[in-house]
C-alpha positions as CSV (number, residue, x, y, z in Angstrom):
1,M,0.1,0.0,-0.1
2,K,1.0,3.7,-0.6
3,I,-0.3,6.8,1.0
4,Y,0.2,10.1,-0.9
5,H,0.7,12.3,2.0
6,N,1.1,16.0,2.9
7,P,2.4,16.2,6.5
8,R,1.1,19.8,6.9
9,C,-2.5,18.8,6.1
10,S,-4.6,17.6,9.1
11,K,-6.7,15.5,6.9
12,S,-3.8,13.7,5.4
13,R,-2.4,13.1,8.9
14,K,-5.7,11.6,10.0
15,G,-5.4,9.3,7.1
16,L,-1.9,8.3,7.9
17,Q,-3.0,7.6,11.6
18,Y,-5.9,5.6,10.3
19,L,-3.6,3.3,8.4
20,E,-1.3,3.0,11.4
21,D,-4.2,2.3,13.8
22,K,-5.4,-0.5,11.5
23,G,-1.9,-2.0,11.5
24,C,-1.4,-1.7,7.8
25,N,2.0,-1.8,6.1
26,F,2.3,1.0,3.8
27,E,4.8,3.4,2.0
28,V,4.6,7.1,2.5
29,V,4.8,9.2,-0.6
30,S,5.5,13.0,0.1
31,Y,4.2,14.2,-3.2
32,L,4.9,17.9,-2.4
33,T,8.6,17.2,-2.3
34,D,9.0,14.0,-4.3
35,G,6.7,15.3,-7.1
36,L,4.2,13.5,-9.3
37,N,4.4,13.4,-13.0
38,E,1.3,13.3,-15.4
39,K,1.7,9.7,-16.1
40,E,1.7,8.7,-12.4
41,L,-1.2,11.1,-11.4
42,T,-3.2,9.8,-14.4
43,E,-2.7,6.1,-13.3
44,L,-3.4,7.0,-9.5
45,I,-6.6,8.8,-10.4
46,A,-7.9,6.1,-12.7
47,K,-7.5,3.6,-9.9
48,T,-10.1,5.6,-8.0
49,G,-12.6,5.5,-11.0
50,K,-13.1,9.3,-10.5
51,K,-12.3,12.2,-12.6
52,P,-9.3,14.4,-12.3
53,F,-11.4,17.5,-11.3
54,D,-12.8,15.4,-8.3
55,F,-9.2,15.8,-6.9
56,V,-9.0,19.5,-7.2
57,R,-9.2,21.5,-3.9
58,Q,-11.7,24.1,-5.1
59,H,-11.3,26.1,-1.8
60,E,-7.8,27.0,-2.3
61,K,-6.8,30.6,-3.1
62,D,-4.8,29.5,-6.1
63,Y,-7.9,27.6,-7.5
64,K,-10.2,30.5,-7.0
65,E,-7.8,33.0,-8.6
66,Q,-6.7,31.0,-11.5
67,Y,-9.1,28.1,-12.4
68,K,-12.5,28.8,-11.0
69,G,-15.1,28.7,-13.8
70,K,-12.6,27.3,-16.4
71,V,-13.7,24.3,-18.3
72,L,-10.7,22.1,-18.8
73,S,-10.2,18.5,-20.2
74,D,-9.2,15.8,-17.9
75,E,-5.7,15.9,-19.2
76,E,-5.6,19.7,-18.6
77,W,-6.6,19.1,-14.9
78,I,-4.0,16.6,-14.6
79,K,-1.4,19.0,-15.8
80,V,-2.7,21.7,-13.4
81,L,-2.4,19.3,-10.4
82,V,1.1,18.2,-11.5
83,E,2.1,21.8,-11.8
84,N,0.3,22.9,-8.5
85,P,0.4,19.9,-6.2
86,K,-1.1,21.7,-3.3
87,L,-4.4,21.8,-5.2
88,L,-4.5,18.0,-5.0
89,H,-6.9,16.5,-2.4
90,R,-5.1,14.3,0.0
91,P,-4.5,11.8,1.3
92,I,-4.8,9.4,-1.6
93,V,-4.3,5.7,-0.6
94,V,-3.5,2.9,-3.0
95,N,-3.7,-0.7,-2.5
96,G,-2.9,-2.7,-5.6
97,D,-5.0,-1.7,-8.5
98,K,-7.5,0.4,-6.4
99,A,-7.2,3.9,-4.8
100,V,-9.3,6.1,-2.7
101,L,-9.3,9.5,-1.4
102,G,-8.7,9.1,2.3
103,N,-10.9,12.0,3.5
104,P,-12.7,11.0,5.6
105,P,-10.2,8.2,6.7
106,E,-12.9,5.5,6.8
107,N,-13.0,5.7,3.0
108,I,-9.7,3.8,3.2
109,D,-11.8,0.7,4.3
110,E,-13.0,0.4,0.7
111,I,-9.6,-0.9,-0.5
112,L,-8.4,-2.8,2.6
């Protein structure tokens, strides 16, 4: 398992704690420092069955100032998220060929 984690985000920390409390073995990916490329993010989001826009943090200042109201393709949203990783909802937890947004942390149960 992997958790794409932002240690400064309380929701991401709760997801990490949830995995620890469940006794899961997992790898932590600090996507803000390690980065994500378009291919990785596309594959990651595909494992959730959701659209890239579902992973955009719409309450962020950068989103409101630069992207609110814009109609972009899935590929364009992927590019936006790769270039602006703080706009990516977190944590994202991957187990094999499935992934979920771990907010709320109980969502993680879907892939355990």
